[in-house]
SEMI-363237 format. One record per residue (C-alpha): residue in three letters; x, y, z. Coordinates in nm, 4 decimals. Last residue first. Layout:
REM SEMI-363237
+--------+----------+----------+----------+
| residu |        x |        y |        z |
+--------+----------+----------+----------+
|    ALA |        X |        Y |        Z |
...
+--------+----------+----------+----------+
REM end
This chain:
REM SEMI-363237
+--------+----------+----------+----------+
| residu |        x |        y |        z |
+--------+----------+----------+----------+
|    LYS |  -4.3822 |   5.4789 |   2.6718 |
|    THR |  -4.1655 |   5.2848 |   2.8638 |
|    ALA |  -3.7830 |   5.3567 |   2.9172 |
|    ARG |  -3.6054 |   5.0460 |   3.0529 |
|    GLU |  -3.5203 |   5.0216 |   3.3920 |
|    LYS |  -3.1551 |   4.9390 |   3.4716 |
|    PHE |  -3.0984 |   4.6054 |   3.6642 |
|    ARG |  -2.7817 |   4.6730 |   3.8657 |
|    ASN |  -2.8652 |   4.9809 |   4.0240 |
|    CYS |  -2.9256 |   4.8677 |   4.3600 |
|    THR |  -3.0085 |   5.2133 |   4.5605 |
|    CYS |  -3.2161 |   5.0332 |   4.8471 |
|    PRO |  -3.3999 |   5.2666 |   5.0825 |
|    GLY |  -3.2012 |   5.3936 |   5.3510 |
|    SER |  -2.9895 |   5.1903 |   5.6411 |
|    TYR |  -2.7412 |   5.0377 |   5.4311 |
|    ASN |  -2.3761 |   4.9393 |   5.5872 |
|    LYS |  -2.4889 |   4.7384 |   5.8441 |
|    ALA |  -2.7937 |   4.5778 |   5.6655 |
|    VAL |  -2.5907 |   4.4951 |   5.3630 |
|    TRP |  -2.3299 |   4.3379 |   5.5546 |
|    SER |  -2.6067 |   4.1132 |   5.7054 |
|    HIS |  -2.7174 |   4.0056 |   5.3676 |
|    ILE |  -3.1210 |   4.0554 |   5.3352 |
|    LYS |  -3.4020 |   4.0169 |   5.5060 |
|    HIS |  -3.5556 |   4.3535 |   5.5020 |
|    ASN |  -3.3275 |   4.6444 |   5.6906 |
|    SER |  -3.1998 |   4.7541 |   5.3067 |
|    VAL |  -3.5363 |   4.8654 |   5.1780 |
|    GLY |  -3.7017 |   4.7312 |   4.8716 |
|    GLY |  -3.7883 |   4.8822 |   4.5310 |
|    CYS |  -3.5149 |   4.7461 |   4.3413 |
|    ARG |  -3.4721 |   4.8965 |   3.9761 |
|    GLY |  -3.6045 |   4.6568 |   3.6965 |
|    TRP |  -3.5913 |   4.2834 |   3.6191 |
|    SER |  -3.6956 |   4.1536 |   3.2780 |
|    GLY |  -4.0731 |   4.1163 |   3.2283 |
|    LYS |  -4.1337 |   4.2822 |   2.8870 |
|    SER |  -4.3401 |   4.5455 |   3.0880 |
|    THR |  -4.0582 |   4.6086 |   3.3285 |
|    VAL |  -4.0249 |   4.4739 |   3.6795 |
|    LYS |  -3.9509 |   4.6655 |   3.9922 |
|    HIS |  -3.7250 |   4.4387 |   4.2441 |
|    GLU |  -3.9242 |   4.3078 |   4.5210 |
|    ALA |  -4.0446 |   3.9763 |   4.3627 |
|    ARG |  -3.7157 |   3.9025 |   4.2086 |
|    THR |  -3.5592 |   3.8775 |   4.6024 |
|    HIS |  -3.3436 |   4.1319 |   4.7569 |
|    TYR |  -2.9609 |   4.0377 |   4.7956 |
|    CYS |  -2.8460 |   4.4186 |   4.7094 |
|    THR |  -2.5899 |   4.2914 |   4.4257 |
|    ASN |  -2.6071 |   3.9284 |   4.3523 |
|    CYS |  -3.0069 |   3.9506 |   4.3408 |
|    THR |  -3.1901 |   3.6753 |   4.4892 |
|    ASP |  -3.4340 |   3.4438 |   4.3413 |
|    THR |  -3.7395 |   3.4048 |   4.5185 |
|    GLY |  -3.9461 |   3.5169 |   4.2103 |
|    LEU |  -3.8429 |   3.2279 |   4.0144 |
|    LYS |  -3.6165 |   3.2477 |   3.6911 |
|    LYS |  -3.6619 |   2.9292 |   3.4794 |
|    ARG |  -3.3743 |   2.6939 |   3.4783 |
|    LYS |  -3.2036 |   2.6803 |   3.0979 |
|    LYS |  -2.8780 |   2.7844 |   3.2583 |
|    SER |  -2.9309 |   2.4938 |   3.5266 |
|    GLY |  -3.0221 |   2.2145 |   3.2740 |
|    ARG |  -2.6834 |   2.3150 |   3.0633 |
|    THR |  -2.4992 |   2.2740 |   3.3771 |
|    LYS |  -2.6666 |   1.9043 |   3.4605 |
|    LYS |  -2.5996 |   1.7621 |   3.1459 |
|    GLU |  -2.2486 |   1.9029 |   3.1269 |
|    VAL |  -2.1950 |   1.7247 |   3.4686 |
|    VAL |  -2.3487 |   1.4123 |   3.3255 |
|    LYS |  -2.1528 |   1.4158 |   2.9982 |
|    VAL |  -1.8289 |   1.4887 |   3.2081 |
|    GLU |  -1.9143 |   1.1684 |   3.4372 |
|    THR |  -1.9552 |   0.9649 |   3.1051 |
|    ALA |  -1.6367 |   1.0544 |   2.9534 |
|    ALA |  -1.4668 |   0.9924 |   3.3049 |
|    VAL |  -1.6440 |   0.6353 |   3.2817 |
|    GLU |  -1.5253 |   0.5586 |   2.9178 |
|    ARG |  -1.1541 |   0.7010 |   3.0074 |
|    ILE |  -1.1235 |   0.4564 |   3.2824 |
|    GLY |  -1.2810 |   0.1778 |   3.0886 |
|    LYS |  -1.0126 |   0.2531 |   2.8171 |
|    ARG |  -0.7268 |   0.2571 |   3.0846 |
|    ALA |  -0.8565 |  -0.0893 |   3.1947 |
|    GLU |  -0.8450 |  -0.2083 |   2.8243 |
|    LYS |  -0.5108 |  -0.0893 |   2.7639 |
|    SER |  -0.3793 |  -0.2589 |   3.0601 |
|    ARG |  -0.2577 |  -0.1200 |   3.3799 |
|    GLY |   0.0807 |  -0.1414 |   3.5084 |
|    ASP |   0.1355 |   0.2144 |   3.4757 |
|    ILE |   0.3860 |   0.1834 |   3.1604 |
|    CYS |   0.1150 |   0.0108 |   2.9803 |
|    VAL |   0.0026 |  -0.3815 |   2.9729 |
|    GLU |  -0.1191 |  -0.5099 |   2.6678 |
|    GLN |  -0.4291 |  -0.7341 |   2.7021 |
|    THR |  -0.4049 |  -0.9810 |   2.4180 |
|    LEU |  -0.6864 |  -1.1425 |   2.2116 |
|    VAL |  -0.7478 |  -1.5258 |   2.1376 |
|    PRO |  -0.4409 |  -1.6180 |   2.3578 |
|    ILE |  -0.1733 |  -1.8368 |   2.2038 |
|    LYS |  -0.0799 |  -2.1607 |   2.4246 |
|    VAL |  -0.1165 |  -2.4153 |   2.1507 |
|    GLU |  -0.2446 |  -2.7237 |   2.3851 |
|    PRO |  -0.5995 |  -2.6270 |   2.3157 |
|    ASP |  -0.5717 |  -2.7418 |   1.9506 |
|    ILE |  -0.8384 |  -2.6670 |   1.6632 |
|    LYS |  -1.0346 |  -2.4898 |   1.9311 |
|    ALA |  -0.8363 |  -2.1578 |   1.9187 |
|    ILE |  -0.9084 |  -2.1498 |   1.5428 |
|    GLN |  -1.2839 |  -2.1381 |   1.6597 |
|    ASN |  -1.2448 |  -1.8801 |   1.8771 |
|    ALA |  -1.0994 |  -1.6571 |   1.6377 |
|    SER |  -1.3645 |  -1.6692 |   1.3937 |
|    PHE |  -1.4981 |  -1.8685 |   1.0834 |
|    LYS |  -1.7809 |  -1.8451 |   0.8450 |
|    TYR |  -1.6634 |  -1.9750 |   0.4562 |
|    GLU |  -1.8535 |  -2.2540 |   0.5258 |
|    LYS |  -2.1515 |  -2.0267 |   0.6064 |
|    GLY |  -2.2287 |  -2.0312 |   0.2169 |
|    TYR |  -2.0422 |  -1.8978 |  -0.1015 |
|    LYS |  -2.2277 |  -1.5434 |  -0.1994 |
|    HIS |  -2.3692 |  -1.4338 |   0.1753 |
|    ILE |  -2.0150 |  -1.5659 |   0.3113 |
|    VAL |  -1.8047 |  -1.4003 |   0.0257 |
|    ASP |  -1.9942 |  -1.0708 |   0.0866 |
|    ARG |  -1.9154 |  -1.0444 |   0.4461 |
|    TYR |  -1.5332 |  -1.0636 |   0.3233 |
|    THR |  -1.5724 |  -0.7439 |   0.1831 |
|    LYS |  -1.6067 |  -0.5721 |  -0.1672 |
|    LEU |  -1.7037 |  -0.8582 |  -0.3886 |
|    ASN |  -1.7494 |  -0.7397 |  -0.7503 |
|    SER |  -1.4261 |  -0.8291 |  -0.8701 |
|    ASP |  -1.5243 |  -1.2071 |  -0.8761 |
|    ILE |  -1.2700 |  -1.4775 |  -0.9360 |
|    LYS |  -0.9737 |  -1.2637 |  -0.8740 |
|    ARG |  -1.1573 |  -1.0915 |  -0.5636 |
|    PHE |  -1.2030 |  -1.4233 |  -0.3961 |
|    TYR |  -0.8647 |  -1.5764 |  -0.4163 |
|    ASP |  -0.5517 |  -1.4078 |  -0.3587 |
|    LYS |  -0.6692 |  -1.0800 |  -0.2270 |
|    MET |  -0.9763 |  -1.1963 |  -0.0113 |
|    LEU |  -0.8240 |  -1.5293 |   0.0710 |
|    ARG |  -0.5358 |  -1.3285 |   0.1959 |
|    ASP |  -0.7256 |  -1.0783 |   0.4316 |
|    LYS |  -0.9344 |  -1.3611 |   0.5900 |
|    ILE |  -0.6494 |  -1.5780 |   0.6917 |
|    ILE |  -0.4516 |  -1.2692 |   0.7925 |
|    CYS |  -0.7194 |  -1.1469 |   1.0242 |
|    TYR |  -0.8034 |  -1.4553 |   1.1579 |
|    VAL |  -0.4063 |  -1.5359 |   1.2433 |
|    ILE |  -0.4156 |  -1.1572 |   1.4134 |
|    PHE |  -0.6996 |  -1.2708 |   1.6452 |
|    LEU |  -0.5017 |  -1.5905 |   1.7196 |
|    ASN |  -0.2819 |  -1.3837 |   1.9718 |
|    LYS |   0.0834 |  -1.2301 |   2.0025 |
|    PRO |   0.1676 |  -1.3863 |   1.6949 |
|    ALA |   0.4108 |  -1.7032 |   1.6815 |
|    ARG |   0.7276 |  -1.7669 |   1.4439 |
|    ILE |   0.6817 |  -2.0521 |   1.1820 |
|    GLU |   0.7966 |  -2.4232 |   1.1975 |
|    GLY |   0.7738 |  -2.3963 |   1.5558 |
|    SER |   0.5733 |  -2.7541 |   1.5593 |
|    LYS |   0.2883 |  -2.6216 |   1.7221 |
|    LEU |   0.2717 |  -2.3077 |   1.5366 |
|    ASN |   0.3056 |  -2.5343 |   1.2265 |
|    GLN |   0.0283 |  -2.7324 |   1.3138 |
|    ILE |  -0.1788 |  -2.4175 |   1.4018 |
|    VAL |  -0.1205 |  -2.2787 |   1.0743 |
|    ALA |  -0.2785 |  -2.6157 |   0.9025 |
|    LYS |  -0.5601 |  -2.6086 |   1.1060 |
|    SER |  -0.6484 |  -2.2463 |   1.0076 |
|    ILE |  -0.6005 |  -2.3185 |   0.6483 |
|    GLU |  -0.8552 |  -2.5886 |   0.6720 |
|    MET |  -1.0880 |  -2.3747 |   0.8895 |
|    PRO |  -1.0310 |  -2.0954 |   0.5878 |
|    ASN |  -1.1275 |  -2.3283 |   0.3041 |
|    HIS |  -0.9971 |  -2.1856 |   0.0126 |
|    LYS |  -0.6755 |  -2.4341 |  -0.0509 |
|    GLY |  -0.4991 |  -2.4086 |  -0.3611 |
|    GLU |  -0.1568 |  -2.5537 |  -0.2744 |
|    ILE |   0.0260 |  -2.2585 |  -0.4598 |
|    LEU |  -0.1678 |  -1.9341 |  -0.4132 |
|    VAL |  -0.4120 |  -2.0006 |  -0.1161 |
|    LEU |  -0.1374 |  -2.2337 |   0.1340 |
|    LYS |   0.1677 |  -2.0389 |   0.0170 |
|    LYS |  -0.0350 |  -1.7174 |   0.0982 |
|    VAL |  -0.1076 |  -1.8543 |   0.4288 |
|    LEU |   0.2195 |  -1.9783 |   0.5023 |
|    ALA |   0.3771 |  -1.6408 |   0.4145 |
|    THR |   0.1380 |  -1.4265 |   0.6427 |
|    VAL |   0.1640 |  -1.6820 |   0.9506 |
|    THR |   0.5659 |  -1.6236 |   0.9185 |
|    ARG |   0.8781 |  -1.8358 |   0.8070 |
|    GLN |   0.9020 |  -1.6410 |   0.5151 |
|    ARG |   1.1068 |  -1.2914 |   0.7330 |
|    SER |   1.3392 |  -1.5765 |   0.8681 |
|    HIS |   1.2912 |  -1.7520 |   1.1952 |
|    ARG |   1.5663 |  -1.8783 |   1.4108 |
|    LYS |   1.5879 |  -1.5308 |   1.5854 |
|    PRO |   1.8919 |  -1.4697 |   1.8255 |
|    GLU |   1.8549 |  -1.5587 |   2.1742 |
|    GLU |   1.8119 |  -1.2820 |   2.4244 |
|    ALA |   2.1319 |  -1.2547 |   2.6693 |
|    LYS |   2.1619 |  -1.4452 |   2.9556 |
|    ALA |   2.4733 |  -1.5649 |   2.8271 |
|    GLN |   2.6096 |  -1.2036 |   2.8179 |
|    GLU |   2.7738 |  -1.2144 |   3.1334 |
|    GLU |   2.9459 |  -1.5538 |   3.0492 |
|    LEU |   3.0922 |  -1.4038 |   2.7410 |
|    VAL |   2.9831 |  -1.4764 |   2.4222 |
|    GLU |   3.0898 |  -1.7157 |   2.0943 |
|    VAL |   2.8438 |  -1.6441 |   1.8028 |
|    THR |   2.7428 |  -1.9597 |   1.6002 |
|    PRO |   2.6060 |  -1.8529 |   1.2355 |
|    MET |   2.2383 |  -1.9200 |   1.2243 |
|    THR |   2.1081 |  -2.2214 |   1.0105 |
|    GLU |   1.8119 |  -2.2245 |   0.7611 |
|    ASP |   2.0597 |  -2.1193 |   0.4558 |
|    LEU |   1.8298 |  -2.1619 |   0.1713 |
|    HIS |   1.9423 |  -2.3389 |  -0.1420 |
|    LEU |   2.1257 |  -2.2339 |  -0.4503 |
|    ASP |   2.3354 |  -1.9993 |  -0.3086 |
|    GLU |   2.5709 |  -2.2620 |  -0.1095 |
|    GLU |   2.6596 |  -2.4529 |  -0.4577 |
|    ILE |   2.7835 |  -2.1118 |  -0.6632 |
|    LEU |   3.1797 |  -2.1687 |  -0.6187 |
|    LYS |   3.1263 |  -2.5350 |  -0.6445 |
|    SER |   2.9193 |  -2.4990 |  -0.9481 |
|    ALA |   3.1935 |  -2.2826 |  -1.0886 |
|    ALA |   3.4826 |  -2.5955 |  -1.0320 |
|    GLU |   3.2906 |  -2.8127 |  -1.2042 |
|    MET |   3.1441 |  -2.6275 |  -1.4923 |
|    GLY |   3.4967 |  -2.5098 |  -1.5796 |
|    LEU |   3.7142 |  -2.2745 |  -1.4320 |
|    GLU |   3.7305 |  -1.9658 |  -1.7058 |
|    ASP |   3.3949 |  -2.0692 |  -1.9159 |
|    VAL |   3.1852 |  -2.1608 |  -1.6473 |
|    LEU |   3.2945 |  -1.8201 |  -1.4604 |
|    GLY |   3.1733 |  -1.6460 |  -1.7514 |
|    GLN |   2.8574 |  -1.7764 |  -1.7490 |
|    VAL |   2.8451 |  -1.6622 |  -1.3610 |
|    MET |   2.9242 |  -1.3407 |  -1.4783 |
|    PRO |   2.7036 |  -1.3107 |  -1.8032 |
|    GLY |   2.3729 |  -1.3612 |  -1.5597 |
|    TYR |   2.2148 |  -1.5882 |  -1.2735 |
|    TYR |   2.1641 |  -1.3665 |  -0.9670 |
|    TYR |   1.8962 |  -1.6254 |  -0.8504 |
|    VAL |   2.1155 |  -1.8925 |  -0.8491 |
|    ARG |   2.0292 |  -2.1715 |  -1.1221 |
|    LEU |   2.3930 |  -2.2747 |  -1.2083 |
|    ALA |   2.4023 |  -2.6412 |  -1.0854 |
|    GLU |   2.0450 |  -2.6827 |  -1.2724 |
|    PRO |   2.1969 |  -2.6078 |  -1.6114 |
|    VAL |   2.0924 |  -2.3171 |  -1.7778 |
|    HIS |   1.9056 |  -2.3891 |  -2.1072 |
|    ASN |   1.5468 |  -2.3409 |  -1.9334 |
|    LEU |   1.5989 |  -1.9635 |  -1.9102 |
|    ASN |   1.2825 |  -1.8651 |  -2.0278 |
|    LEU |   1.2292 |  -1.4815 |  -1.9909 |
|    LEU |   0.9287 |  -1.3830 |  -1.7723 |
|    ASN |   0.7377 |  -1.0411 |  -1.8044 |
|    ARG |   0.4987 |  -1.2227 |  -2.1082 |
|    ILE |   0.4051 |  -1.4595 |  -1.8369 |
|    PRO |   0.2272 |  -1.1939 |  -1.6027 |
|    THR |   0.3949 |  -1.1586 |  -1.2604 |
|    GLU |   0.3065 |  -1.3172 |  -0.8793 |
|    GLN |   0.6325 |  -1.3141 |  -0.6978 |
|    MET |   0.6823 |  -1.5556 |  -0.3822 |
|    ILE |   1.0257 |  -1.4409 |  -0.2219 |
|    TYR |   1.2388 |  -1.6700 |  -0.0199 |
|    LYS |   1.4850 |  -1.6244 |   0.2503 |
|    THR |   1.8036 |  -1.6108 |   0.4396 |
|    ARG |   2.0263 |  -1.6736 |   0.0722 |
|    LEU |   1.7713 |  -1.5993 |  -0.1749 |
|    THR |   1.5241 |  -1.8615 |  -0.3032 |
|    ILE |   1.3025 |  -1.6720 |  -0.5689 |
|    LYS |   0.9629 |  -1.8605 |  -0.6390 |
|    VAL |   0.7933 |  -1.7415 |  -0.9097 |
|    MET |   0.4066 |  -1.7618 |  -0.9286 |
|    ALA |   0.2774 |  -1.7002 |  -1.3023 |
|    SER |   0.0107 |  -1.4903 |  -1.4877 |
|    GLY |  -0.1923 |  -1.5782 |  -1.7888 |
|    ASP |  -0.5029 |  -1.7279 |  -1.6373 |
|    GLY |  -0.2725 |  -1.9567 |  -1.4553 |
|    ILE |   0.0504 |  -2.0796 |  -1.3926 |
|    VAL |   0.2160 |  -2.2202 |  -1.0428 |
|    GLU |   0.5569 |  -2.2851 |  -0.9171 |
|    VAL |   0.7903 |  -2.1269 |  -1.1526 |
|    VAL |   1.1721 |  -2.1416 |  -1.0594 |
|    GLY |   1.3741 |  -1.8228 |  -0.9976 |
|    CYS |   1.5783 |  -1.5315 |  -1.1185 |
|    PHE |   1.5981 |  -1.1724 |  -1.0005 |
|    ASP |   1.6191 |  -0.9268 |  -1.2997 |
|    ARG |   1.3387 |  -0.7100 |  -1.1615 |
|    CYS |   1.2188 |  -0.8076 |  -0.8394 |
|    GLU |   1.0006 |  -0.4969 |  -0.7687 |
|    GLY |   0.8706 |  -0.4932 |  -1.1231 |
|    ASN |   1.0133 |  -0.5427 |  -1.4661 |
|    LEU |   1.2244 |  -0.8353 |  -1.6459 |
|    ILE |   1.1539 |  -1.1425 |  -1.4295 |
|    ARG |   1.4058 |  -1.3985 |  -1.5145 |
|    VAL |   1.2791 |  -1.7885 |  -1.5606 |
|    PHE |   1.3935 |  -2.1508 |  -1.4658 |
|    GLY |   1.0943 |  -2.3922 |  -1.5356 |
|    GLY |   0.9454 |  -2.6056 |  -1.2833 |
|    ILE |   0.6090 |  -2.5303 |  -1.3711 |
|    GLU |   0.5980 |  -2.4141 |  -1.7583 |
|    ILE |   0.7623 |  -2.1667 |  -1.9839 |
|    GLY |   0.8207 |  -2.3001 |  -2.3392 |
|    VAL |   0.6389 |  -2.0299 |  -2.4889 |
|    ALA |   0.6511 |  -1.6780 |  -2.3200 |
|    ARG |   0.8837 |  -1.5111 |  -2.5561 |
|    GLU |   0.6165 |  -1.6365 |  -2.8538 |
|    ARG |   0.3960 |  -1.3931 |  -2.7120 |
|    HIS |   0.6630 |  -1.0610 |  -2.7510 |
|    GLU |   0.7478 |  -1.2139 |  -3.0909 |
|    ARG |   0.3985 |  -1.1726 |  -3.2111 |
|    GLU |   0.3684 |  -0.8297 |  -3.0605 |
|    ALA |   0.6809 |  -0.7108 |  -3.2084 |
|    GLN |   0.5452 |  -0.8389 |  -3.6054 |
|    ALA |   0.2233 |  -0.6537 |  -3.5182 |
|    ILE |   0.4478 |  -0.3312 |  -3.4605 |
|    LEU |   0.6235 |  -0.3805 |  -3.7561 |
|    SER |   0.3097 |  -0.4268 |  -3.9835 |
|    GLN |   0.2021 |  -0.1327 |  -3.8027 |
|    VAL |   0.4835 |   0.0697 |  -3.9075 |
|    TYR |   0.4663 |  -0.0192 |  -4.2753 |
|    ALA |   0.0729 |   0.0789 |  -4.2808 |
|    ASP |   0.1462 |   0.4002 |  -4.1082 |
|    GLU |   0.3669 |   0.5329 |  -4.3988 |
|    VAL |   0.6946 |   0.6899 |  -4.2954 |
|    ALA |   0.7890 |   1.0457 |  -4.3278 |
|    ILE |   1.1478 |   1.1363 |  -4.3568 |
|    SER |   1.2070 |   1.5047 |  -4.2221 |
|    LYS |   1.3421 |   1.7333 |  -4.5056 |
|    SER |   1.1162 |   2.0264 |  -4.3869 |
|    PRO |   1.2596 |   2.0135 |  -4.0597 |
|    ARG |   1.6113 |   2.0946 |  -4.1708 |
|    ASN |   1.8829 |   1.8651 |  -4.0269 |
|    CYS |   2.0663 |   1.8254 |  -4.3169 |
|    ASP |   2.1456 |   1.4551 |  -4.2563 |
|    GLY |   2.0965 |   1.3680 |  -4.6246 |
|    GLU |   1.7299 |   1.3519 |  -4.5847 |
|    THR |   1.6306 |   1.4034 |  -4.2035 |
|    VAL |   1.6079 |   1.2067 |  -3.9147 |
|    LEU |   1.4458 |   1.3726 |  -3.6141 |
|    GLY |   1.6217 |   1.4669 |  -3.3256 |
|    CYS |   1.9066 |   1.3370 |  -3.1307 |
|    ILE |   1.7399 |   1.2135 |  -2.8337 |
|    GLY |   1.9546 |   1.1054 |  -2.5557 |
|    THR |   1.8817 |   1.3921 |  -2.3193 |
|    ILE |   1.5343 |   1.5516 |  -2.4352 |
|    GLN |   1.5747 |   1.8814 |  -2.6025 |
|    LYS |   1.5794 |   1.6508 |  -2.9142 |
|    LEU |   1.2119 |   1.6066 |  -2.8685 |
|    ARG |   1.1319 |   1.9523 |  -2.9536 |
|    LEU |   1.0762 |   1.8747 |  -3.3272 |
|    LEU |   0.8004 |   1.6129 |  -3.2562 |
|    ALA |   0.6061 |   1.9152 |  -3.0715 |
|    PRO |   0.6674 |   2.1421 |  -3.3741 |
|    PHE |   0.4909 |   1.8616 |  -3.5955 |
|    SER |   0.1828 |   1.8789 |  -3.3713 |
|    THR |  -0.0731 |   1.6115 |  -3.4426 |
|    SER |   0.1567 |   1.3434 |  -3.3132 |
|    ARG |   0.3819 |   1.0808 |  -3.4879 |
|    VAL |   0.7130 |   0.8781 |  -3.3305 |
|    PHE |   0.9020 |   0.5818 |  -3.4520 |
|    ILE |   1.2210 |   0.4828 |  -3.2581 |
|    TYR |   1.5952 |   0.4395 |  -3.4097 |
|    GLN |   1.9018 |   0.3277 |  -3.2446 |
|    VAL |   1.9708 |  -0.0228 |  -3.3556 |
|    THR |   1.6475 |  -0.0537 |  -3.5320 |
|    GLY |   1.5525 |  -0.4191 |  -3.3830 |
|    LEU |   1.6368 |  -0.2624 |  -3.0618 |
|    GLU |   1.8341 |  -0.4212 |  -2.7470 |
|    PHE |   1.7288 |  -0.3369 |  -2.3747 |
|    VAL |   2.0165 |  -0.5713 |  -2.2195 |
|    ASP |   2.1003 |  -0.5203 |  -1.8375 |
|    LEU |   1.9809 |  -0.8749 |  -1.7662 |
|    ASP |   1.7565 |  -0.9701 |  -2.0773 |
|    ARG |   1.5365 |  -0.8170 |  -2.3005 |
|    ARG |   1.5681 |  -0.8645 |  -2.7299 |
|    GLN |   1.4193 |  -0.7220 |  -2.9937 |
|    VAL |   1.2312 |  -0.3704 |  -2.8739 |
|    PRO |   1.0749 |  -0.1871 |  -3.1355 |
|    ILE |   0.9689 |   0.1172 |  -2.9934 |
|    PHE |   0.7009 |   0.3008 |  -3.0849 |
|    VAL |   0.5830 |   0.6519 |  -2.9883 |
|    GLU |   0.2472 |   0.7868 |  -2.9879 |
|    LEU |   0.1776 |   1.1371 |  -2.9211 |
|    PRO |  -0.1188 |   1.3580 |  -2.8671 |
|    GLU |  -0.1536 |   1.7163 |  -2.8119 |
|    SER |  -0.2997 |   1.8686 |  -2.5057 |
|    ARG |   0.0504 |   1.9330 |  -2.3405 |
|    PHE |   0.3122 |   1.8337 |  -2.5996 |
|    ILE |   0.6214 |   1.9216 |  -2.4248 |
|    GLY |   0.5533 |   1.9503 |  -2.0662 |
|    GLY |   0.3708 |   1.6200 |  -2.0598 |
|    VAL |   0.6442 |   1.4512 |  -2.2701 |
|    GLU |   0.9207 |   1.5393 |  -2.0127 |
|    ARG |   0.8808 |   1.2280 |  -1.7560 |
|    GLY |   0.8102 |   0.9744 |  -2.0333 |
|    LEU |   1.0975 |   1.0783 |  -2.2408 |
|    ARG |   1.3178 |   1.0425 |  -1.9571 |
|    LYS |   1.2167 |   0.7123 |  -1.8817 |
|    MET |   1.2759 |   0.6431 |  -2.2758 |
|    THR |   1.6204 |   0.7625 |  -2.2746 |
|    PRO |   1.6762 |   0.5617 |  -1.9465 |
|    GLU |   1.6018 |   0.2744 |  -2.1387 |
|    VAL |   1.7713 |   0.3384 |  -2.4723 |
|    THR |   2.0827 |   0.3939 |  -2.3149 |
|    LYS |   2.3414 |   0.1369 |  -2.5219 |
|    ASP |   2.1911 |   0.2108 |  -2.8511 |
|    SER |   2.3505 |   0.5477 |  -2.8222 |
|    ARG |   2.2257 |   0.9410 |  -2.9088 |
|    LEU |   1.8597 |   0.7908 |  -3.0218 |
|    GLU |   1.7532 |   0.9036 |  -3.3624 |
|    ALA |   1.3712 |   0.9715 |  -3.4383 |
|    MET |   1.1764 |   0.8490 |  -3.7223 |
|    PHE |   0.8892 |   0.9855 |  -3.8442 |
|    TRP |   0.5077 |   0.8486 |  -3.8618 |
|    LYS |   0.2437 |   0.9239 |  -4.0823 |
|    THR |  -0.1195 |   0.9625 |  -3.9660 |
|    ASP |  -0.3509 |   0.6970 |  -4.0778 |
|    LYS |  -0.5249 |   0.7142 |  -3.7251 |
|    LEU |  -0.3330 |   0.9805 |  -3.4785 |
|    LYS |  -0.6983 |   1.1399 |  -3.3453 |
|    GLU |  -0.7489 |   0.8314 |  -3.1710 |
|    VAL |  -0.4167 |   0.8606 |  -2.9959 |
|    PRO |  -0.6209 |   1.1000 |  -2.7581 |
|    GLY |  -0.3534 |   1.1939 |  -2.4839 |
|    TYR |   0.0081 |   0.9992 |  -2.4778 |
|    GLU |   0.0695 |   0.6616 |  -2.5832 |
|    LEU |   0.3941 |   0.4511 |  -2.5778 |
|    VAL |   0.4091 |   0.1207 |  -2.7709 |
|    MET |   0.6768 |  -0.1637 |  -2.7156 |
+--------+----------+----------+----------+
REM end
């Protein structure tokens, strides 16, 4: 295993130094801490670390050099600061004097030969892994789980991990698998390890196999529970596991059975829905989306990374890959699953109805806003009245720029009755001030 940080091309032909680890039992957590701290120690300086891993298994991380690793960098002071990481004692020196000037340097040619040997052993680890073989996953989300290889291709394998209540289909590189074909069929459980082998050594093969026999297969039955009469009408327990879904079935059809025609996959899904093998979704549009999504992720993007959308697939490979939820519904009309679902809200109306009401309301608001905007832009007329003296605009004085000026009318003109009662002389409206004119 080689860890790199920064522009490592600057380290060509640079000598290596040996760093001592505190214990050969804590190699993996120490390397994780090194990965977290390397940025703060080396900053812009490159670093290369060679970890000669010899054996990997369940909670096993053995080095070919016991507890020593090889490091090199353009900054020697940064290498000396590696000892501040928990689990690293520091660079190896002559006579254990701990003087930086006495650090032991190793030629690059020798370390490169060790790296080549480690890579060769790493590749050979995958030799013998075949379809139907029993393997352990070394890294990833399903780390240390054991399963059976279902599919092999392009350097990757599909491993089926059978648990008690479900099974997991995990795709991983072949180099991430450990061959366990030597394990007898009766002991091939997902948690196989030294403890299972210890049962065989202590109780014998027959007794140990009986203890773990129920864990070898998926338990599809649900435990029976006695209920009271008032709870008899309660909802029945779910009979489907997480793997008995449309998504799991489509993934199995695409990856394991190699089906890539969307209508063939749809027919298989409808048959399983009709027989009750998988849980029915709310509508067939969900089935359509799942099939399209799994085909893109598990097949088309693997053979052509330039495909961005499913429409690109139709343009490139033909209209046989074009399908819809309505076509899925026509496969078997007896499957009473709607194409689309109208979900009812608390007030009894469907979301579609509420959406229509919102659209109508939004349209009315737009019309009102349009009318309002139109009234503001309307041109002033001479018949418009003043809000203060109720005289028309024509009776007001107009400035040279066309704006309203002081009112020149009289109060007994055709104006508001309240103004006529309270004013008998000339109108003294000062709402529009006259602008000074030259």
